C-alpha positions as CSV (number, residue, x, y, z in Angstrom):
1,M,195.4,114.0,33.6
2,V,193.1,111.2,32.6
3,S,192.7,110.1,36.3
4,G,191.8,113.8,37.1
5,V,189.1,113.8,34.4
6,K,187.7,110.5,35.7
7,R,187.6,111.9,39.3
8,K,185.8,115.0,38.0
9,H,183.2,112.9,36.1
10,G,182.9,110.7,39.2
11,V,182.1,113.7,41.4
12,Q,179.6,115.0,38.9
13,L,177.9,111.6,38.7
14,L,177.7,111.4,42.5
15,G,176.3,114.9,42.6
16,M,173.6,114.0,40.1
17,I,172.7,110.8,42.1
18,V,172.4,112.9,45.3
19,L,170.2,115.4,43.5
20,M,168.0,112.6,42.2
21,F,167.5,111.2,45.7
22,V,166.7,114.6,47.0
23,F,164.2,115.3,44.2
24,F,162.4,112.0,44.5
25,G,162.5,112.2,48.3
26,L,160.8,115.6,48.1
27,M,158.2,114.4,45.7
28,F,157.5,111.5,48.0
29,Y,157.1,113.8,50.9
30,M,154.9,116.3,49.0
31,F,152.6,113.7,47.6
32,G,152.9,110.9,50.1
33,G,152.7,112.9,53.3
34,G,156.2,111.8,54.4
35,D,154.9,108.5,55.8
36,S,153.7,106.5,52.8
37,F,150.6,108.7,52.6
38,K,149.2,109.4,49.1
39,L,147.4,112.5,48.1
40,I,143.9,111.3,47.1
41,H,141.8,114.4,46.9
42,V,142.1,118.2,46.7
43,E,139.2,120.6,47.1
44,G,140.1,124.2,47.4
45,N,142.8,124.4,50.1
46,I,141.7,121.0,51.6
47,H,144.1,118.2,50.9
48,V,143.2,114.6,51.8
49,F,146.0,111.9,52.2
50,D,145.5,108.2,52.6
51,N,148.1,105.6,53.7
52,G,146.4,102.6,52.1
53,N,145.4,101.2,55.5
54,G,142.4,103.3,56.2
55,I,144.1,106.2,57.9
56,R,143.5,109.6,56.4
57,Q,144.9,113.0,57.1
58,F,143.4,116.4,56.3
59,K,145.6,119.4,55.6
60,F,145.1,122.9,54.4
61,S,148.1,122.7,52.1
62,K,150.3,119.9,50.6
63,N,153.1,120.4,53.1
64,G,151.0,121.8,56.0
65,D,150.4,120.3,59.4
66,R,147.7,117.7,60.0
67,Q,144.5,119.4,60.8
68,S,142.8,116.1,61.4
69,E,143.5,112.4,61.2
70,I,140.9,109.7,61.1
71,K,140.8,105.9,60.6
72,I,138.0,104.7,58.5
73,G,135.5,102.7,60.6
74,D,137.2,103.5,63.9
75,V,136.1,106.8,65.6
76,E,138.3,106.0,68.6
77,H,141.4,106.6,66.6
78,V,142.6,110.0,67.9
79,P,146.4,110.3,67.3
80,L,146.4,114.2,67.5
81,A,147.4,115.3,71.0
82,Y,145.0,118.3,71.1
83,I,142.0,116.0,70.1
84,R,142.9,113.7,73.0
85,A,143.2,116.8,75.3
86,T,139.7,117.9,74.1
87,I,138.3,114.4,74.9
88,A,140.0,114.4,78.3
89,S,138.4,117.8,79.0
90,L,135.0,116.1,78.9
91,T,135.7,115.1,82.5
92,F,134.6,118.6,83.5
93,L,131.0,117.7,82.5
94,T,128.8,117.1,85.6
95,K,126.3,115.0,83.6
96,R,126.0,113.4,80.1
97,P,125.3,116.2,77.7
98,T,122.0,116.3,75.8
99,S,122.8,119.3,73.6
100,I,126.2,120.0,72.0
101,L,127.4,122.8,69.8
102,L,130.6,122.4,67.7
103,V,132.0,125.5,66.0
104,G,134.0,124.1,63.1
105,L,133.7,120.7,61.6
106,G,137.2,119.9,60.2
107,G,137.6,116.2,59.5
108,G,134.8,115.4,61.8
109,S,136.8,113.4,64.4
110,I,135.3,115.2,67.4
111,A,131.8,115.2,66.0
112,T,131.9,111.4,65.4
113,Y,133.5,110.7,68.7
114,L,130.9,112.7,70.6
115,H,128.0,111.1,68.7
116,K,129.3,107.6,69.4
117,H,129.7,108.3,73.2
118,F,126.6,110.5,73.6
119,P,124.2,109.0,70.9
120,S,121.1,110.6,72.3
121,A,122.6,114.1,72.4
122,H,121.6,116.6,69.7
123,I,124.7,118.0,68.1
124,D,124.6,121.3,66.2
125,I,127.7,121.9,64.0
126,V,128.3,125.3,62.5
127,E,130.8,125.2,59.6
128,M,131.5,128.1,57.3
129,H,132.6,126.2,54.2
130,Q,130.3,123.8,52.3
131,R,133.4,122.1,50.8
132,M,134.6,121.1,54.3
133,L,131.3,119.3,54.9
134,D,131.5,117.7,51.5
135,V,135.0,116.4,52.1
136,A,134.3,115.2,55.6
137,E,131.3,113.2,54.5
138,Q,133.1,111.7,51.5
139,Y,136.5,110.9,53.1
140,S,136.0,110.5,56.8
141,N,133.7,108.7,59.3
142,F,131.4,111.8,59.6
143,R,127.8,111.4,58.7
144,R,124.8,113.6,59.4
145,N,121.5,112.2,60.9
146,D,118.6,113.5,62.9
147,N,120.8,114.1,65.9
148,V,123.8,115.5,64.0
149,V,122.9,118.6,62.1
150,V,125.3,120.9,60.2
151,H,124.6,124.6,59.6
152,I,126.6,126.3,56.9
153,S,127.1,129.7,58.4
154,D,129.6,132.2,59.9
155,G,130.3,131.1,63.5
156,L,129.6,134.4,65.2
157,D,126.4,135.0,63.2
158,Y,125.1,131.5,64.2
159,V,125.8,131.8,67.9
160,E,124.3,135.3,68.0
161,R,121.1,133.9,66.5
162,Q,121.1,131.0,68.9
163,S,121.6,133.3,71.8
164,R,118.7,135.6,70.8
165,A,116.5,132.5,70.5
166,G,117.3,131.5,74.1
167,K,119.1,128.3,73.1
168,H,121.4,126.6,75.7
169,Y,124.0,123.8,75.3
170,D,125.5,121.4,77.8
171,L,128.8,121.4,75.8
172,I,130.3,123.9,73.4
173,Y,133.6,123.2,71.5
174,Q,135.1,126.1,69.5
175,D,137.7,125.0,67.0
176,G,136.5,127.1,64.1
177,C,139.3,129.5,64.8
178,S,142.1,128.6,67.2
179,S,144.3,131.8,66.9
180,A,143.6,135.5,66.9
181,P,142.4,137.7,65.4
182,C,139.0,136.1,65.4
183,N,135.6,137.6,66.1
184,L,134.6,134.6,68.2
185,M,137.6,135.2,70.6
186,T,136.7,138.8,71.6
187,V,135.2,139.5,75.0
188,D,131.8,139.8,73.3
189,G,132.3,136.6,71.4
190,F,133.1,134.6,74.6
191,K,130.3,136.3,76.5
192,I,127.8,135.0,73.9
193,M,129.3,131.5,74.3
194,S,129.0,131.8,78.0
195,K,125.4,132.9,77.8
196,L,124.7,129.9,75.6
197,L,125.8,127.4,78.3
198,S,123.3,125.6,80.4
199,P,123.7,126.0,84.2
200,E,126.2,123.2,84.3
201,G,127.5,123.6,80.7
202,V,131.1,123.4,79.7
203,Y,132.9,125.5,77.1
204,L,136.1,124.1,75.4
205,Q,138.4,126.2,73.3
206,N,141.4,125.0,71.2
207,L,144.1,127.6,71.2
208,I,147.4,127.6,69.3
209,G,150.2,129.3,71.3
210,L,150.0,130.8,74.8
211,R,152.5,133.5,74.5
212,R,150.8,135.5,71.7
213,H,147.3,135.0,73.1
214,F,147.3,136.7,76.5
215,G,144.6,139.0,75.4
216,V,142.4,136.1,74.3
217,I,142.9,134.4,77.6
218,R,141.9,137.5,79.5
219,N,138.8,137.7,77.4
220,M,137.9,134.2,78.4
221,Q,138.6,135.0,82.1
222,E,136.1,137.9,81.8
223,A,133.4,135.7,80.2
224,F,133.5,132.5,82.4
225,R,133.3,132.1,86.2
226,E,136.0,129.3,86.1
227,L,138.8,128.8,83.6
228,Y,141.2,125.9,83.3
229,Y,143.7,124.9,80.7
230,V,145.8,121.9,79.8
231,E,148.9,121.5,77.6
232,S,148.2,119.0,74.9
233,G,151.9,118.1,74.3
234,S,151.8,120.0,70.9
235,V,151.5,123.6,70.1
236,N,147.8,123.5,71.1
237,Q,146.3,124.1,74.4
238,V,142.7,123.4,75.4
239,F,140.9,125.9,77.6
240,I,137.9,124.9,79.7
241,G,135.4,127.5,80.9
242,Y,132.2,127.1,82.9
243,N,129.9,129.1,85.2
244,Y,128.8,126.7,87.9
245,N,130.2,127.5,91.4
246,V,132.6,124.6,91.8
247,S,136.4,124.7,91.7
248,L,137.9,121.3,90.8
249,S,141.1,120.1,92.4
250,T,143.6,117.8,90.8
251,S,142.3,115.0,93.0
252,D,138.7,115.7,91.7
253,L,139.9,115.6,88.1
254,V,141.8,112.4,88.6
255,T,138.7,110.8,90.1
256,R,136.6,112.0,87.2
257,G,139.3,110.8,84.7
258,E,139.3,107.4,86.2
259,M,135.5,107.2,85.9
260,F,135.7,108.4,82.3
261,Q,138.3,105.8,81.5
262,L,136.2,103.1,83.0
263,Q,132.9,104.1,81.3
264,E,134.0,105.4,77.9
265,K,137.2,103.3,77.4
266,P,139.3,105.6,75.3
267,Y,142.3,104.2,73.6
268,F,144.6,106.6,75.5
269,N,145.1,106.9,79.3
270,V,143.1,110.0,80.3
271,V,144.5,110.1,83.9
272,N,148.2,109.7,83.0
273,E,148.2,112.0,80.0
274,F,145.9,114.8,81.2
275,S,144.0,114.6,84.5
276,T,147.0,115.6,86.6
277,H,148.0,118.4,84.3
278,F,144.8,120.6,84.2
279,K,145.6,124.0,85.7
280,R,143.0,126.4,87.3
281,L,143.8,129.8,85.8
282,T,143.2,132.6,88.3
283,N,145.7,135.2,87.1
284,V,147.6,135.9,84.0
285,M,150.8,137.9,83.9
286,I,152.2,139.0,80.6
287,N,155.9,139.3,81.2
288,V,156.6,136.0,82.9
289,D,157.4,132.5,81.6
290,N,154.5,130.8,83.3
291,Y,151.0,131.6,84.5
292,I,150.2,132.2,88.1
293,Y,147.6,129.7,89.1
294,Q,146.2,127.9,92.1
295,E,145.4,124.3,92.4
């Protein structure tokens, strides 16, 4: 009888110890980001984590996915696959851009990368939320200057105004919304973006999930003469649209990737990771596993 009581108490004690480990493990995950990251700032739904070694993550909830990750003082630090895919998509440019439009600021990693590599380019950034700009300037590498200008505005309102004013950009990157419904991803929204492109301009679109965005992809096809996409290795895909009359083969894109690697020296291998994986999108079929495309 005594030994049975001892066994019962032993089991209870073991259970309490397990629960304590689970509890403190959960607290560590919630407040440390799961990888020794500490929550250092909350502003609205924006949560900033820091690992103590200069690496910061931006999330839209405590336990949400990383929306952005930066390393203080190092704009080349781009661990997120879709950001690398976006940078690799710059190989579709036929010349160095002098005018750039970014729809959505986020943690500022793309803006700071582009400003470093194209310092003479004027970059317009349209961001809906002032608090996102405040957080980016305080906790990331992002800084405004004469060539990097932020406009606090609804994205569609801003591009409509720019279109009416006859503005053109060599590069447009839309990451203000990456899933539907979104008024920027309608046929009319994409046509405005297409009209804003200079003759050799390139449009980049971050999109989360192919299967549920066939309509959005068709909208892009209707708006741009040429449309490509690349899998980022995560849930994101990057789409590339342009209107100049050139179709790029895999060989063309590998050559451009090699030149980009030599000139810009990104930390990752553009050719191995992306150049051979761009797909020219010529037809979309709803009820099949893959897109029909031509190289």
